[in-house]
C-alpha positions as CSV (number, residue, x, y, z in Angstrom):
1,M,-186.6,-174.7,90.8
2,F,-185.7,-171.8,92.9
3,E,-188.6,-169.7,94.4
4,K,-188.0,-166.0,94.2
5,K,-187.8,-164.4,97.6
6,Y,-189.8,-161.1,97.8
7,H,-189.2,-158.9,100.7
8,S,-191.8,-155.9,101.0
9,T,-191.3,-152.7,102.9
10,K,-193.8,-154.0,105.4
11,K,-191.0,-156.3,106.8
12,D,-188.0,-154.0,106.6
13,F,-186.8,-154.3,110.1
14,K,-190.1,-152.7,111.3
15,T,-189.0,-149.2,110.5
16,G,-192.5,-148.2,109.9
17,I,-193.7,-149.3,113.3
18,F,-190.6,-147.8,115.1
19,Y,-190.7,-144.4,113.3
20,K,-194.4,-144.1,114.3
21,L,-193.7,-145.1,117.9
22,S,-190.9,-142.7,118.1
23,L,-192.9,-139.9,116.9
24,I,-195.7,-140.7,119.2
25,F,-193.4,-140.8,122.3
26,G,-192.0,-137.6,121.2
27,F,-195.4,-136.0,121.1
28,I,-196.3,-137.5,124.5
29,F,-193.1,-136.1,126.1
30,L,-193.8,-132.7,124.4
31,I,-197.3,-132.7,126.0
32,I,-195.8,-133.6,129.4
33,F,-193.3,-130.8,129.0
34,L,-195.9,-128.3,128.4
35,F,-198.1,-129.6,131.4
36,L,-195.2,-129.1,133.6
37,K,-194.4,-125.7,132.3
38,G,-197.9,-124.8,132.8
39,I,-197.8,-126.0,136.5
40,V,-194.6,-123.9,137.0
41,F,-196.4,-120.9,135.6
42,L,-199.3,-121.3,138.0
43,I,-197.3,-122.0,141.1
44,K,-195.3,-118.9,142.1
45,N,-194.7,-119.4,145.9
46,D,-192.6,-122.6,146.4
47,I,-189.3,-122.0,144.8
48,E,-187.9,-125.3,145.6
49,F,-190.8,-127.1,143.9
50,I,-190.4,-124.9,141.0
51,N,-186.7,-125.6,140.6
52,F,-187.6,-129.3,140.9
53,L,-190.3,-129.2,138.3
54,N,-187.8,-127.2,135.8
55,G,-185.2,-129.8,136.3
56,I,-187.7,-132.6,135.4
57,S,-189.2,-130.6,132.4
58,D,-185.7,-130.1,131.1
59,S,-185.2,-133.8,131.1
60,V,-188.5,-134.4,129.5
61,I,-187.9,-132.0,126.6
62,A,-184.6,-133.7,126.1
63,F,-186.3,-137.0,125.6
64,S,-188.8,-135.4,123.4
65,I,-186.1,-134.0,121.0
66,I,-184.3,-137.5,121.1
67,F,-187.5,-139.4,120.1
68,F,-188.4,-136.8,117.4
69,G,-185.0,-137.1,115.9
70,L,-184.9,-140.8,116.0
71,G,-188.6,-140.9,114.5
72,L,-187.5,-138.7,111.7
73,L,-184.3,-140.7,111.0
74,L,-186.3,-144.0,110.9
75,Y,-189.0,-142.2,108.6
76,Y,-186.1,-141.5,106.2
77,I,-184.8,-145.0,106.2
78,H,-188.4,-146.3,105.7
79,R,-188.9,-144.1,102.7
80,Q,-185.6,-145.4,101.2
81,F,-186.8,-148.9,101.6
82,E,-190.0,-148.0,99.8
83,K,-188.0,-146.6,97.0
84,L,-185.7,-149.5,96.7
85,E,-188.8,-151.7,96.5
86,K,-190.3,-149.8,93.7
87,I,-187.0,-150.2,91.9
88,A,-186.9,-153.8,92.5
89,E,-190.4,-154.2,91.1
90,E,-189.5,-152.2,88.0
91,I,-186.5,-154.4,87.4
92,E,-188.5,-157.6,88.0
93,N,-191.3,-156.4,85.6
94,N,-189.0,-155.1,82.9
95,E,-188.8,-157.6,79.9
96,E,-185.2,-156.5,79.3
97,Y,-183.9,-158.2,82.3
98,L,-186.1,-161.3,82.1
99,D,-184.4,-164.6,81.3
100,T,-185.4,-166.2,78.0
101,D,-183.8,-169.5,78.6
């Protein structure tokens, strides 16, 4: 008759991949921010260049925070999909809900 459609958390709008990518980009931007702040710390003579690097580093840390926030949000959604999958498996395997027709 009808075939049951089973959707696993591995195919849940790819939140697992997106949260990992977002966290990786967040870490990359954090490393770039720390590198830029290190350069500013070492260079003490050129005020214009220091101001330029400070502007760039402020933008980089903003992107880092955005990607960390997005990654944590997608991680939460991914965990909710895993919990829903577990509940669906319990309902499918429970004899009380099985049709005996």
